[in-house]
KEKE-74583 format. One record per atom (N, C-alpha, C): atom name; residue number from 1; residue in one letter; x, y, z. Coordinates in steps of 0.02 Angstrom, whole numbers. Example, Ala and Ser with C-alpha at 12.3 -4.5 7.8 and 13.67 -1.06 7.14 Angstrom:
BEGIN
  atomo  num  residuo       X       Y       Z
      N    1        a     660    -284     390
     CA    1        a     615    -225     390
      C    1        a     660    -165     390
      N    2        s     642    -112     354
     CA    2        s     684     -53     357
      C    2        s     645       2     394
This chain:
BEGIN
  atomo  num  residuo       X       Y       Z
      N    1        m     365     306     166
     CA    1        m     350     277     231
      C    1        m     334     203     226
      N    2        f     339     172     173
     CA    2        f     332     100     161
      C    2        f     337      59     225
      N    3        g     285      55     264
     CA    3        g     283      11     321
      C    3        g     328      31     378
      N    4        k     314      88     411
     CA    4        k     357     110     467
      C    4        k     355      61     525
      N    5        c     297      31     539
     CA    5        c     293     -18     592
      C    5        c     236     -66     576
      N    6        k     231    -120     614
     CA    6        k     184    -173     597
      C    6        k     112    -150     599
      N    7        n      95    -102     643
     CA    7        n      26     -81     651
      C    7        n       3     -35     595
      N    8        l      49      -5     558
     CA    8        l      30      37     503
      C    8        l      24      -5     440
      N    9        f     -27     -47     439
     CA    9        f     -37     -94     384
      C    9        f     -63     -58     323
      N   10        f     -31     -68     265
     CA   10        f     -50     -31     205
      C   10        f     -96     -74     162
      N   11        i    -161     -71     176
     CA   11        i    -210    -108     138
      C   11        i    -209     -91      65
      N   12        s    -191     -30      49
     CA   12        s    -191     -10     -20
      C   12        s    -143     -51     -62
      N   13        a     -96     -83     -32
     CA   13        a     -48    -122     -70
      C   13        a     -81    -176    -111
      N   14        i    -138    -201     -91
     CA   14        i    -171    -254    -129
      C   14        i    -198    -228    -195
      N   15        l    -203    -162    -201
     CA   15        l    -233    -134    -261
      C   15        l    -181    -100    -306
      N   16        l    -119    -109    -291
     CA   16        l     -67     -70    -326
      C   16        l     -32    -111    -379
      N   17        t     -19     -79    -437
     CA   17        t      18    -113    -489
      C   17        t      56     -63    -532
      N   18        l      99     -89    -572
     CA   18        l     136     -48    -620
      C   18        l      94     -37    -682
      N   19        s      91      25    -705
     CA   19        s      53      40    -765
      C   19        s      99      70    -818
      N   20        t      76      73    -879
     CA   20        t     117      99    -934
      C   20        t     113     174    -936
      N   21        m     171     207    -934
     CA   21        m     175     280    -935
      C   21        m     220     302    -992
      N   22        a     220     368   -1004
     CA   22        a     262     396   -1056
      C   22        a     334     402   -1034
      N   23        s     344     401    -967
     CA   23        s     412     408    -941
      C   23        s     457     352    -964
      N   24        g     522     366    -968
     CA   24        g     569     316    -992
      C   24        g     602     276    -936
      N   25        n     599     301    -874
     CA   25        n     632     267    -819
      C   25        n     584     218    -785
      N   26        t     601     154    -788
     CA   26        t     557     102    -761
      C   26        t     547     110    -686
      N   27        c     599     133    -650
     CA   27        c     595     140    -578
      C   27        c     543     193    -558
      N   28        t     545     252    -588
     CA   28        t     497     304    -570
      C   28        t     426     284    -592
      N   29        e     420     250    -648
     CA   29        e     354     226    -670
      C   29        e     326     177    -619
      N   30        a     368     132    -596
     CA   30        a     346      82    -548
      C   30        a     326     115    -483
      N   31        m     363     165    -460
     CA   31        m     347     199    -398
      C   31        m     282     237    -403
      N   32        f     268     265    -461
     CA   32        f     203     298    -471
      C   32        f     147     246    -467
      N   33        g     156     190    -500
     CA   33        g     105     138    -499
      C   33        g      95     109    -430
      N   34        v     149      96    -394
     CA   34        v     145      67    -327
      C   34        v     109     114    -280
      N   35        n     117     178    -289
     CA   35        n      88     226    -243
      C   35        n      22     254    -266
      N   36        s      -8     226    -316
     CA   36        s     -68     256    -344
      C   36        s    -132     223    -322
      N   37        f    -128     166    -287
     CA   37        f    -184     136    -252
      C   37        f    -238     105    -295
      N   38        v    -237     115    -360
     CA   38        v    -293      92    -401
      C   38        v    -271      34    -446
      N   39        n    -309     -19    -445
     CA   39        n    -293     -80    -482
      C   39        n    -286     -67    -557
      N   40        q    -234     -96    -588
     CA   40        q    -223     -86    -659
      C   40        q    -222    -151    -699
      N   41        d    -238    -208    -668
     CA   41        d    -246    -273    -701
      C   41        d    -182    -306    -724
      N   42        k    -125    -274    -718
     CA   42        k     -63    -303    -744
      C   42        k     -26    -346    -693
      N   43        a     -32    -328    -630
     CA   43        a       6    -364    -578
      C   43        a     -30    -358    -512
      N   44        r     -12    -402    -465
     CA   44        r     -38    -399    -398
      C   44        r      21    -408    -350
      N   45        i      17    -375    -293
     CA   45        i      70    -384    -243
      C   45        i      62    -453    -212
      N   46        d     117    -489    -208
     CA   46        d     117    -556    -181
      C   46        d     138    -556    -107
      N   47        s     190    -518     -91
     CA   47        s     215    -516     -23
      C   47        s     260    -456     -15
      N   48        s     279    -442      48
     CA   48        s     325    -388      62
      C   48        s     367    -405     123
      N   49        y     426    -374     128
     CA   49        y     474    -390     181
      C   49        y     503    -324     207
      N   50        f     513    -321     275
     CA   50        f     539    -261     307
      C   50        f     592    -280     358
      N   51        n     643    -237     364
     CA   51        n     697    -247     412
      C   51        n     721    -179     435
      N   52        d     721    -167     501
     CA   52        d     744    -102     525
      C   52        d     811    -108     561
      N   53        n     835     -51     584
     CA   53        n     902     -49     614
      C   53        n     907     -90     677
      N   54        a     851    -101     711
     CA   54        a     851    -140     773
      C   54        a     848    -215     759
      N   55        q     856    -233     696
     CA   55        q     854    -303     674
      C   55        q     785    -334     682
      N   56        n     734    -293     683
     CA   56        n     665    -318     681
      C   56        n     648    -335     609
      N   57        e     614    -391     599
     CA   57        e     594    -413     532
      C   57        e     519    -430     533
      N   58        w     484    -412     479
     CA   58        w     415    -432     473
      C   58        w     395    -437     400
      N   59        t     342    -475     387
     CA   59        t     321    -488     318
      C   59        t     245    -484     312
      N   60        y     222    -474     251
     CA   60        y     151    -480     233
      C   60        y     145    -528     174
      N   61        k      94    -569     176
     CA   61        k      79    -615     121
      C   61        k       6    -608     103
      N   62        y      -9    -604      36
     CA   62        y     -76    -591      12
      C   62        y    -106    -652     -22
      N   63        i    -169    -664     -10
     CA   63        i    -206    -720     -39
      C   63        i    -262    -692     -81
      N   64        y    -271    -718    -142
     CA   64        y    -319    -691    -190
      C   64        y    -376    -741    -203
      N   65        n    -434    -714    -221
     CA   65        n    -489    -757    -241
      C   65        n    -486    -771    -316
      N   66        k    -533    -809    -342
     CA   66        k    -531    -829    -412
      C   66        k    -542    -771    -460
      N   67        n    -566    -714    -434
     CA   67        n    -575    -655    -476
      C   67        n    -514    -610    -475
      N   68        g    -461    -631    -441
     CA   68        g    -400    -592    -438
      C   68        g    -402    -536    -387
      N   69        q    -450    -538    -342
     CA   69        q    -454    -488    -288
      C   69        q    -425    -517    -225
      N   70        s    -390    -475    -188
     CA   70        s    -361    -498    -125
      C   70        s    -416    -512     -75
      N   71        k    -416    -571     -46
     CA   71        k    -466    -590       3
      C   71        k    -439    -591      74
      N   72        q    -373    -596      80
     CA   72        q    -344    -603     147
      C   72        q    -271    -583     144
      N   73        a    -246    -554     198
     CA   73        a    -175    -540     205
      C   73        a    -152    -564     273
      N   74        r     -91    -589     276
     CA   74        r     -64    -615     339
      C   74        r      -1    -577     357
      N   75        y       3    -553     419
     CA   75        y      61    -520     445
      C   75        y      98    -567     491
      N   76        d     165    -571     483
     CA   76        d     207    -612     526
      C   76        d     267    -572     548
      N   77        s     282    -574     612
     CA   77        s     342    -543     639
      C   77        s     392    -599     657
      N   78        k     456    -583     651
     CA   78        k     507    -632     667
      C   78        k     520    -636     743
      N   79        k     488    -593     782
     CA   79        k     495    -596     854
      C   79        k     464    -660     880
      N   80        e     497    -691     929
     CA   80        e     475    -756     954
      C   80        e     406    -753     985
      N   81        s     389    -699    1019
     CA   81        s     326    -694    1054
      C   81        s     268    -669    1011
      N   82        s     282    -656     948
     CA   82        s     231    -626     904
      C   82        s     189    -680     870
      N   83        n     123    -668     866
     CA   83        n      77    -712     830
      C   83        n      59    -682     763
      N   84        a      38    -724     717
     CA   84        a      16    -700     652
      C   84        a     -48    -658     660
      N   85        e     -54    -607     618
     CA   85        e    -114    -566     616
      C   85        e    -144    -571     546
      N   86        f    -212    -570     542
     CA   86        f    -246    -578     478
      C   86        f    -291    -518     464
      N   87        f    -297    -501     400
     CA   87        f    -338    -446     376
      C   87        f    -384    -474     321
      N   88        y    -447    -453     321
     CA   88        y    -496    -481     275
      C   88        y    -528    -425     233
      N   89        f    -541    -441     168
     CA   89        f    -565    -390     122
      C   89        f    -629    -413      88
      N   90        y    -678    -367      83
     CA   90        y    -741    -381      49
      C   90        y    -753    -324      -1
      N   91        y    -784    -342     -58
     CA   91        y    -790    -295    -114
      C   91        y    -862    -279    -131
      N   92        d    -875    -213    -140
     CA   92        d    -940    -189    -164
      C   92        d    -998    -221    -126
      N   93        t    -996    -212     -61
     CA   93        t   -1047    -241     -18
      C   93        t   -1060    -194      41
      N   94        t   -1097    -218      91
     CA   94        t   -1114    -177     149
      C   94        t   -1087    -208     213
      N   95        e   -1099    -175     269
     CA   95        e   -1074    -198     334
      C   95        e   -1104    -265     355
      N   96        t   -1155    -288     320
     CA   96        t   -1186    -352     339
      C   96        t   -1138    -411     331
      N   97        v   -1086    -403     291
     CA   97        v   -1039    -459     280
      C   97        v    -987    -464     335
      N   98        l    -981    -414     377
     CA   98        l    -928    -413     428
      C   98        l    -938    -469     479
      N   99        k    -882    -499     499
     CA   99        k    -883    -550     551
      C   99        k    -873    -520     620
      N  100        n    -857    -454     621
     CA  100        n    -848    -417     684
      C  100        n    -793    -445     728
      N  101        k    -741    -469     696
     CA  101        k    -683    -496     732
      C  101        k    -620    -479     693
      N  102        g    -573    -448     726
     CA  102        g    -511    -431     692
      C  102        g    -519    -372     645
      N  103        t    -474    -367     597
     CA  103        t    -472    -311     550
      C  103        t    -506    -331     484
      N  104        e    -555    -291     463
     CA  104        e    -593    -306     402
      C  104        e    -600    -242     361
      N  105        y    -600    -251     295
     CA  105        y    -607    -194     249
      C  105        y    -664    -206     201
      N  106        i    -702    -153     187
     CA  106        i    -750    -153     133
      C  106        i    -723    -105      80
      N  107        i    -714    -131      19
     CA  107        i    -684     -93     -35
      C  107        i    -737     -80     -89
      N  108        l    -749     -17    -104
     CA  108        l    -802       3    -150
      C  108        l    -773      36    -212
      N  109        n    -804      24    -269
     CA  109        n    -784      55    -332
      C  109        n    -819     122    -338
      N  110        c    -779     175    -351
     CA  110        c    -807     242    -360
      C  110        c    -781     274    -425
      N  111        n    -768     232    -476
     CA  111        n    -741     257    -540
      C  111        n    -788     308    -572
      N  112        t    -758     355    -606
     CA  112        t    -795     400    -650
      C  112        t    -771     389    -721
      N  113        q    -794     429    -768
     CA  113        q    -780     417    -838
      C  113        q    -705     415    -854
      N  114        d    -666     460    -825
     CA  114        d    -595     464    -842
      C  114        d    -549     455    -782
      N  115        t    -577     433    -725
     CA  115        t    -537     427    -664
      C  115        t    -553     361    -629
      N  116        l    -500     324    -614
     CA  116        l    -508     263    -574
      C  116        l    -511     283    -500
      N  117        c    -554     249    -462
     CA  117        c    -565     270    -393
      C  117        c    -585     210    -351
      N  118        i    -560     207    -290
     CA  118        i    -582     158    -241
      C  118        i    -592     191    -174
      N  119        q    -642     167    -138
     CA  119        q    -656     189     -69
      C  119        q    -646     129     -24
      N  120        q    -604     136      27
     CA  120        q    -588      81      72
      C  120        q    -609      99     143
      N  121        k    -656      61     171
     CA  121        k    -682      72     238
      C  121        k    -653      18     284
      N  122        v    -626      40     340
     CA  122        v    -592      -8     385
      C  122        v    -629     -15     451
      N  123        y    -632     -77     475
     CA  123        y    -667     -93     537
      C  123        y    -621    -136     581
      N  124        h    -628    -128     647
     CA  124        h    -592    -172     693
      C  124        h    -641    -197     746
      N  125        n    -648    -263     749
     CA  125        n    -698    -295     793
      C  125        n    -767    -265     782
      N  126        g    -782    -250     719
     CA  126        g    -847    -225     700
      C  126        g    -856    -150     706
      N  127        r    -807    -115     733
     CA  127        r    -814     -42     742
      C  127        r    -779      -5     686
      N  128        y    -814      43     657
     CA  128        y    -789      82     601
      C  128        y    -731     126     624
      N  129        q    -674     124     586
     CA  129        q    -615     163     603
      C  129        q    -605     225     559
      N  130        g    -628     221     496
     CA  130        g    -618     275     449
      C  130        g    -615     248     379
      N  131        e    -597     291     331
     CA  131        e    -595     269     262
      C  131        e    -540     305     224
      N  132        q    -518     273     170
     CA  132        q    -469     302     125
      C  132        q    -500     304      55
      N  133        i    -498     362      24
     CA  133        i    -524     371     -44
      C  133        i    -465     387     -90
      N  134        s    -456     346    -142
     CA  134        s    -399     352    -186
      C  134        s    -421     358    -259
      N  135        k    -392     406    -295
     CA  135        k    -410     417    -365
      C  135        k    -348     421    -407
      N  136        r    -356     403    -471
     CA  136        r    -299     403    -516
      C  136        r    -320     416    -588
      N  137        s    -281     458    -621
     CA  137        s    -287     467    -694
      C  137        s    -220     449    -724
      N  138        t    -206     472    -784
     CA  138        t    -147     448    -821
      C  138        t     -82     457    -784
      N  139        n     -68     518    -761
     CA  139        n      -5     530    -727
      C  139        n     -14     570    -662
      N  140        y     -75     566    -634
     CA  140        y     -90     601    -572
      C  140        y    -129     554    -525
      N  141        a    -110     553    -462
     CA  141        a    -145     512    -413
      C  141        a    -153     551    -348
      N  142        r    -207     536    -313
     CA  142        r    -218     569    -248
      C  142        r    -251     519    -201
      N  143        s    -239     527    -137
     CA  143        s    -269     483     -88
      C  143        s    -279     521     -23
      N  144        e    -335     508      11
     CA  144        e    -350     542      73
      C  144        e    -375     493     125
      N  145        w    -349     498     186
     CA  145        w    -371     458     242
      C  145        w    -414     501     287
      N  146        i    -476     479     300
     CA  146        i    -523     516     342
      C  146        i    -542     472     401
      N  147        p    -518     487     462
     CA  147        p    -535     445     519
      C  147        p    -608     454     540
      N  148        s    -634     406     576
     CA  148        s    -702     412     602
      C  148        s    -704     467     654
      N  149        l    -765     491     670
     CA  149        l    -771     544     720
      C  149        l    -744     521     788
      N  150        r    -752     457     802
     CA  150        r    -728     429     865
      C  150        r    -652     431     868
      N  151        h    -620     429     809
     CA  151        h    -547     430     805
      C  151        h    -522     495     773
      N  152        s    -559     548     782
     CA  152        s    -541     611     749
      C  152        s    -475     640     776
      N  153        f    -451     614     833
     CA  153        f    -388     637     860
      C  153        f    -329     610     820
      N  154        t    -340     558     781
     CA  154        t    -286     530     741
      C  154        t    -276     571     678
      N  155        a    -220     561     645
     CA  155        a    -201     602     588
      C  155        a    -249     593     530
      N  156        r    -266     649     499
     CA  156        r    -301     649     435
      C  156        r    -251     676     385
      N  157        w    -241     639     329
     CA  157        w    -191     660     281
      C  157        w    -216     656     210
      N  158        f    -180     691     167
     CA  158        f    -197     694      96
      C  158        f    -132     693      57
      N  159        t    -128     651       6
     CA  159        t     -66     644     -33
      C  159        t     -80     652    -108
      N  160        e     -37     688    -141
     CA  160        e     -40     695    -214
      C  160        e      25     669    -244
      N  161        r      19     638    -304
     CA  161        r      77     613    -340
      C  161        r      71     632    -413
      N  162        i     124     661    -440
     CA  162        i     123     685    -509
      C  162        i     185     657    -544
      N  163        l     175     619    -598
     CA  163        l     231     592    -636
      C  163        l     241     635    -698
      N  164        k     301     663    -703
     CA  164        k     317     707    -760
      C  164        k     386     688    -785
      N  165        n     387     663    -847
     CA  165        n     449     638    -876
      C  165        n     478     584    -831
      N  166        d     539     593    -807
     CA  166        d     571     543    -765
      C  166        d     573     563    -692
      N  167        t     528     607    -671
     CA  167        t     526     631    -602
      C  167        t     456     621    -573
      N  168        l     453     595    -512
     CA  168        l     390     587    -476
      C  168        l     388     637    -419
      N  169        f     339     682    -420
     CA  169        f     330     732    -367
      C  169        f     279     704    -317
      N  170        v     298     704    -253
     CA  170        v     254     679    -200
      C  170        v     242     735    -150
      N  171        i     179     753    -141
     CA  171        i     161     807     -94
      C  171        i     115     777     -41
      N  172        e     135     783      22
     CA  172        e      98     754      78
      C  172        e      73     808     124
      N  173        y       7     809     136
     CA  173        y     -24     857     181
      C  173        y     -47     820     244
      N  174        d     -25     844     302
     CA  174        d     -45     815     365
      C  174        d     -86     867     403
      N  175        y    -152     852     414
     CA  175        y    -196     900     445
      C  175        y    -199     892     521
      N  176        f    -157     849     549
     CA  176        f    -159     837     621
      C  176        f    -110     883     657
      N  177        i    -135     926     698
     CA  177        i     -98     973     741
      C  177        i     -61    1026     701
      N  178        t     -14    1005     658
     CA  178        t      31    1054     627
      C  178        t       8    1079     559
      N  179        n     -39    1043     528
     CA  179        n     -59    1060     459
      C  179        n       3    1066     414
      N  180        s      48    1018     419
     CA  180        s     111    1022     383
      C  180        s     104     999     311
      N  181        v     150    1022     270
     CA  181        v     154    1002     200
      C  181        v     226     980     187
      N  182        q     233     921     157
     CA  182        q     300     896     141
      C  182        q     304     880      67
      N  183        k     358     901      36
     CA  183        k     368     890     -35
      C  183        k     430     847     -46
      N  184        n     420     790     -80
     CA  184        n     475     744     -94
      C  184        n     483     735    -170
      N  185        l     542     715    -191
     CA  185        l     556     702    -261
      C  185        l     585     632    -269
      N  186        i     560     596    -319
     CA  186        i     590     532    -339
      C  186        i     617     542    -409
      N  187        v     683     539    -416
     CA  187        v     717     559    -477
      C  187        v     752     499    -508
      N  188        a     748     493    -573
     CA  188        a     779     437    -609
      C  188        a     855     439    -605
      N  189        d     884     381    -601
     CA  189        d     957     374    -607
      C  189        d     975     382    -681
      N  190        s    1018     429    -696
     CA  190        s    1034     445    -766
      C  190        s    1071     388    -801
      N  191        t    1098     341    -762
     CA  191        t    1138     287    -792
      C  191        t    1103     219    -791
      N  192        d    1044     215    -757
     CA  192        d    1011     150    -749
      C  192        d     936     160    -744
      N  193        d     899     136    -794
     CA  193        d     826     145    -795
      C  193        d     791     105    -741
      N  194        f     825      59    -708
     CA  194        f     795      18    -656
      C  194        f     807      47    -586
      N  195        k     840     106    -583
     CA  195        k     855     136    -518
      C  195        k     832     208    -515
      N  196        c     815     230    -453
     CA  196        c     797     300    -442
      C  196        c     813     318    -370
      N  197        l     813     382    -355
     CA  197        l     828     407    -288
      C  197        l     771     451    -264
      N  198        e     755     443    -200
     CA  198        e     704     486    -170
      C  198        e     737     535    -123
      N  199        y     721     600    -132
     CA  199        y     744     653     -89
      C  199        y     685     678     -47
      N  200        r     689     668      19
     CA  200        r     635     687      63
      C  200        r     646     757      90
      N  201        g     594     798      87
     CA  201        g     599     868     105
      C  201        g     599     882     179
      N  202        d     577     833     221
     CA  202        d     572     847     293
      C  202        d     637     838     330
      N  203        d     677     788     311
     CA  203        d     739     775     347
      C  203        d     800     769     301
      N  204        n     791     785     238
     CA  204        n     846     784     190
      C  204        n     879     716     181
      N  205        t     842     663     196
     CA  205        t     869     596     185
      C  205        t     861     576     112
      N  206        v     901     527      92
     CA  206        v     898     502      24
      C  206        v     887     427      26
      N  207        k     839     403     -12
     CA  207        k     826     331     -17
      C  207        k     847     306     -86
      N  208        s     876     247     -87
     CA  208        s     894     215    -150
      C  208        s     839     164    -167
      N  209        i     813     168    -227
     CA  209        i     757     125    -248
      C  209        i     778      87    -310
      N  210        t     764      21    -311
     CA  210        t     782     -21    -368
      C  210        t     723     -62    -390
      N  211        y     709     -60    -455
     CA  211        y     657    -101    -487
      C  211        y     693    -164    -514
      N  212        k     668    -224    -493
     CA  212        k     701    -286    -513
      C  212        k     652    -332    -548
      N  213        p     656    -338    -614
     CA  213        p     612    -385    -649
      C  213        p     633    -457    -637
      N  214        n     585    -503    -639
     CA  214        n     600    -574    -633
      C  214        n     552    -613    -676
      N  215        e     557    -679    -676
     CA  215        e     517    -720    -722
      C  215        e     442    -718    -707
      N  216        k     424    -701    -646
     CA  216        k     353    -699    -627
      C  216        k     325    -628    -627
      N  217        g     367    -579    -620
     CA  217        g     344    -510    -616
      C  217        g     401    -463    -601
      N  218        y     401    -433    -542
     CA  218        y     454    -387    -523
      C  218        y     451    -374    -448
      N  219        s     504    -343    -422
     CA  219        s     504    -320    -353
      C  219        s     529    -249    -351
      N  220        i     514    -215    -297
     CA  220        i     539    -147    -285
      C  220        i     575    -148    -218
      N  221        s     639    -132    -220
     CA  221        s     681    -133    -160
      C  221        s     698     -62    -140
      N  222        i     690     -45     -76
     CA  222        i     702      23     -52
      C  222        i     750      20       7
      N  223        d     803      59       2
     CA  223        d     853      62      55
      C  223        d     865     134      76
      N  224        e     863     144     142
     CA  224        e     883     208     170
      C  224        e     932     195     227
      N  225        r     945     244     266
     CA  225        r    1000     240     314
      C  225        r     994     180     362
      N  226        y     936     170     391
     CA  226        y     929     116     440
      C  226        y     870      70     424
      N  227        y     852      65     362
     CA  227        y     789      31     347
      C  227        y     792       0     277
      N  228        h     766     -61     272
     CA  228        h     761     -95     207
      C  228        h     691    -124     200
      N  229        s     662    -115     141
     CA  229        s     597    -145     126
      C  229        s     596    -169      54
      N  230        e     558    -221      41
     CA  230        e     553    -248     -27
      C  230        e     482    -273     -39
      N  231        f     456    -259     -99
     CA  231        f     388    -276    -118
      C  231        f     390    -319    -180
      N  232        f     356    -377    -178
     CA  232        f     359    -425    -232
      C  232        f     292    -429    -268
      N  233        f     293    -417    -333
     CA  233        f     233    -416    -375
      C  233        f     235    -474    -425
      N  234        v     177    -502    -439
     CA  234        v     170    -556    -488
      C  234        v     124    -532    -543
      N  235        n     146    -540    -606
     CA  235        n     103    -523    -662
      C  235        n      40    -567    -661
      N  236        t     -16    -540    -679
     CA  236        t     -79    -576    -673
      C  236        t     -81    -640    -714
      N  237        d     -45    -642    -771
     CA  237        d     -44    -702    -812
      C  237        d      -1    -758    -781
      N  238        k      35    -741    -727
     CA  238        k      77    -791    -693
      C  238        k      46    -814    -627
      N  239        m     -12    -786    -609
     CA  239        m     -42    -801    -545
      C  239        m     -91    -858    -550
      N  240        s     -97    -896    -496
     CA  240        s    -149    -946    -490
      C  240        s    -192    -928    -430
      N  241        f    -258    -932    -438
     CA  241        f    -303    -911    -386
      C  241        f    -338    -971    -355
      N  242        p    -338    -977    -289
     CA  242        p    -369   -1035    -256
      C  242        p    -444   -1035    -266
      N  243        q    -473   -1094    -272
     CA  243        q    -545   -1101    -281
      C  243        q    -581   -1111    -215
      N  244        k    -544   -1135    -164
     CA  244        k    -575   -1149    -100
      C  244        k    -569   -1088     -54
      N  245        t    -619   -1080     -12
     CA  245        t    -618   -1025      36
      C  245        t    -570   -1040      92
      N  246        v    -528    -991     109
     CA  246        v    -482    -999     165
      C  246        v    -520    -986     230
      N  247        k    -518   -1035     276
     CA  247        k    -556   -1029     338
      C  247        k    -526    -974     382
      N  248        r    -571    -938     414
     CA  248        r    -550    -885     461
      C  248        r    -527    -917     526
      N  249        p    -469    -895     553
     CA  249        p    -446    -922     617
      C  249        p    -497    -909     672
      N  250        k    -502    -954     720
     CA  250        k    -550    -946     774
      C  250        k    -533    -886     818
      N  251        n    -468    -874     829
     CA  251        n    -447    -819     871
      C  251        n    -403    -772     831
      N  252        t    -431    -713     814
     CA  252        t    -393    -664     776
      C  252        t    -355    -619     825
      N  253        p    -290    -613     819
     CA  253        p    -251    -572     867
      C  253        p    -274    -500     866
      N  254        k    -266    -467     923
     CA  254        k    -284    -397     929
      C  254        k    -232    -355     893
      N  255        t    -254    -304     856
     CA  255        t    -209    -260     821
      C  255        t    -224    -188     838
      N  256        s    -185    -142     812
     CA  256        s    -194     -72     827
      C  256        s    -259     -45     798
      N  257        d    -284       9     826
     CA  257        d    -345      40     800
      C  257        d    -332      78     735
      N  258        y    -269      92     720
     CA  258        y    -255     133     660
      C  258        y    -219      89     609
      N  259        f    -256      66     559
     CA  259        f    -230      15     513
      C  259        f    -210      43     446
      N  260        l    -243      95     424
     CA  260        l    -233     116     356
      C  260        l    -182     171     352
      N  261        v    -133     162     311
     CA  261        v     -82     213     303
      C  261        v     -62     216     230
      N  262        d     -44     275     210
     CA  262        d     -18     285     143
      C  262        d      40     237     131
      N  263        l      36     198      78
     CA  263        l      88     148      64
      C  263        l     156     179      60
      N  264        y     160     238      34
     CA  264        y     226     269      26
      C  264        y     237     322      79
């Protein structure tokens, strides 16, 4: 689901990276890392691009602090009437840091001895919307979105990802209305370690996925029938972090009440 629309902003993308796995296919390894939500210190997402069948285009750009943590993200649509939207991130703190304007996230560390974990709490104009809890071990990842009681009518979902050899198993549970379960497979291309295919169980569609290394890091390109998306990552040793604080715009555009969505 890599960015179905502009309002489904995937905050977890700021915490996603490629990690070293036993699998031999770089594409499936990258997809496990991208969808695992937990920072691995090797790379950071720099930007992303989306294009749908209606010729709509939009992008995200991420800004990092000197500690390598994302401090701000900017959304831009190619539509003439669209204004930029900004998202702000705070780490290991309380609601006292909130500016109560626009979209803000508090990200908390919940690691245990053998499991990486982050808790992400989202607010809009100072009002709590819900939280996402994401955990990861060597080849298993899980993430759950829990809406606030005020937004309990919105979807609550739970996702599991299991990497085994050159296959990534993705199981998605949707507890809203239907209590549906969807099982997808991301399978390595037998002729190219930089390519893989995703088979979705709900509509039998197939997505083509390509891992593209470059001098600064890599990108992940995803193509399906009417949709293209690409995510650009920079290795941490190639990144430069600004020392000055980026000023918050005086007028933050209004955005949807539902911001957090599973990146994949």
